[in-house]
C-alpha positions, 0 to 999 in steps of 0.5 A: 485494421479490422484484425488489429481492432479485434485483437485489441478488443480481445485483450480488453476482454481478457483484462476485464475477465481477470479483473472480474475473477480477482474481484470475486475471489477477494470480495468473497474472502473479505466478506467471509473472513472479515478482512481487508484484501491486504494491509490488514494490520494497521493504524489509522490517524487524522490530521491536516494536509496543506499544499505548499505556499510556493509550488515548483510544479505546474499550476493546478486546479486541485493542488492550489498554493496554501489550500488545506484539507482535513485528512486521514492516514492509515499505515499498515504491515502488508499481508501479515498481522505481525509488525516484526515480519520482514515485509512491505509497509503501506500508507494510504492518504485520504484528503478528508476526515471521513470513513469513506468520502473524499476528494482525493485518495492515494495508496502507497507502499515502501519501496520505489518498485514493487513485486508486480507491475501489471495484472498478469504478474499480480495474478501470478503472484496471487495464484503462486504464493497462496496460503503461507507463501508456499510458492513465493520462491517460484514466483520470484524465479519466474519474474527475476525483477520481482526479487529486486522489487521485493528486496527494495520494498520490504522492511525488517524491524523498522523503528516507526511508520513515521521513519519510512518513505512510501511510493505509489510505484505505479503511474497516475496522471496530472493535468495542469490548468493549461491542459498539459498532460503529465504522468506522475508518481507520488511519495510520502517521506518523513519531514525531518531527519530523513536522508533517503534511507528508510528505517528497516531497509534491508542489507544486501543479503536480506534483499536477495532472500526477501522470502524469509519473512518470519521474525527472528527467533529471539523476537520479544516485541509485540506483533503490534509494536509499530501501531503502539509506537505510532500511537505513543508518538501522537499522545498529548500534543505529539505529531507526525509530519510528512512531505507529500511529493510528486514527480512529473513526466511528459509522455511522447505524443505518438506512443505510450512510453515504456517508463510508465511501468512500475518495474523501474523507478524514476531516478530523481536526477532525471525526474526531480521530486517537487514538494506538493503538500505537508501532512501533519498527523495529530490524533490516532483513531480508535479501533472501530473508527479505524476499521470502518475507514477505507480508501478508494483510488476512484476518489480523484478530481478530473485533473488527476485522472487514474489511467487504466489498462487495455490488456493484462500486460499494460502497466496501467492494468494494476490501477484497474485492479486496485479500483475494483478493490472497492467491492472488497471494502463494501463486502467487508463493511457489510460483513461487519454490519451483519456479523459484528466487528472482529476482535483486535489482533492480540499482541502474542504470536501464540494466538491461532491467527498468527501465520508462520512463513516459512514454518517455525518450530514455535512462535518467537516471543514470550509464551503465554501462561496457558495450558494450551497456548495455541488454542487461546482466542483472539483478544 
């Protein structure tokens, strides 16, 4: 018994050390480079979220029928500052029209499963991919499940952020009014004309080669085309609407189930989706307000707890890492205050900040009328 307790304590200490190291690295990067830890190229908008009138999920203190909040949503192209890259797309939802404070925040990405599923795989992903994704293929080879996850979650040339679905992948918790505990997953889907296939979902060959992330050589659209499209949808009286849904699953009483891992999806035939709320977005925020808005998994009511990990191999350790991300957000905002707001990302790929993964001879798209096109400054 004593040995087991010591072993468990050492595992918790190892996780805390990994979380601390990753937090320091990401926080310093956020301050120095004035960038988010990921999901950098995004659009933020606001609207309202309303719980459905006739819930099919268990009675809940927070998600009460007909309850309504103002909200903000941020869609982004993950990691790269180019909407035409073949990569993951994100959606962050805040149950408040506020830069920070909120009763409930949730972070989601395209795909039912992802590229990593605990602190160990997240650490390896960060260490092995490195600058320009140099060892991305080696990471995929080390964790074959990540190849499936990357193919499932990446999108190439989607038409709109409003025509994709976004999943939490990791598990959260839901406690109903009777005190019954469930694990849960959330997703955000288009409210109309969505039949289960996202815009930009990859065909089989590209799913198996999802490290080939550059735009096609003949790409001529702006590197901000998804942001521009979303803004155009909201012009005038335009809206973008979603269904916010939840899956619920009771765990065994005597052990932690294997199905809490983000490696595998919960199939709808076994664990059905319940409509939770309708999200209606009607106004895009300006650049400054969008940059000052950030999301924190630490914002949740007691009846919607966030499980955290006990070791680096615990599936809940991803939640431990993501909750520590608040320090990177604070560092980025402090950097804005001390050094000023960074400029908007330019439309052209000939700007020095555009990343090529893997390298291309020249960036795709129109070449600027400039003597030294790779030296132009961000505008």
